C-alpha atoms as one frame of an Amber mdcrd trajectory, in Angstrom:
protein
 117.694 160.911  67.895 115.397 163.951  66.587 111.350 164.042  67.109 109.825
 162.970  64.217 106.698 165.189  64.398 109.463 167.682  64.250 111.676 166.192
  61.181 109.566 168.953  58.312 110.408 171.677  60.182 113.612 172.882  60.358
 113.430 172.627  56.893 111.268 174.523  56.501 112.133 177.198  57.964 114.807
 177.290  57.354 112.956 178.077  52.902 111.122 180.775  55.112 114.427 182.173
  56.330 115.378 181.552  52.849 116.876 185.209  51.255 118.609 184.206  47.848
 116.710 183.490  45.695 119.349 180.690  44.166 119.155 178.277  47.679 115.344
 179.935  47.391 114.266 176.615  45.303 116.236 174.187  47.376 114.980 174.986
  50.866 111.548 174.758  50.068 112.257 171.157  47.808 113.270 169.770  51.349
 110.497 171.768  53.007 108.306 169.788  50.670 110.294 166.160  50.647 110.158
 166.398  54.610 106.437 166.915  55.459 105.773 164.787  52.046 108.606 161.967
  54.130 106.292 162.664  57.871 102.716 162.387  55.556 104.153 159.220  55.161
 105.242 157.770  58.422 102.204 159.461  59.655  99.998 157.000  56.876  96.228
 157.177  57.657  96.277 157.098  61.180  93.561 158.751  63.536  95.857 160.763
  65.556  98.051 164.133  64.348  95.267 166.146  64.301  96.965 168.863  64.881
  99.874 168.764  63.420  98.073 168.120  59.875  96.307 171.189  60.041  99.913
 172.545  60.992 101.514 170.924  57.740  98.618 172.101  56.264  99.485 175.076
  56.467 103.025 174.901  56.195 102.114 173.577  52.738 100.287 176.722  51.773
 103.059 178.605  53.253 105.481 177.009  51.162 103.048 177.369  47.627 102.691
 180.930  48.232 106.946 181.505  48.410 106.492 179.326  45.052 104.444 182.293
  43.270 105.068 185.061  45.149 109.270 184.584  45.244 110.340 181.777  42.705
 107.621 183.389  39.638 106.183 180.234  39.532 102.325 179.894  37.366  99.696
 181.093  39.580  98.183 178.850  36.914  99.771 176.039  38.328  97.151 175.775
  41.656
């Protein structure tokens, strides 16, 4: 069984490594879904400070991919 603390990391890394633009959007969506699932699991817990920082950085990376590689408008920020 995988560690729930890292359940979002593999989809995130897959999105970072994807070079096929046609597959990239699906990888980004999968990573975002995994991140949202993990955030839900953590709920309002006062713990997980480091993981929350990691997720925040990963989310920023995914947004940069969406804007810079997938051409999503920056106006949506």
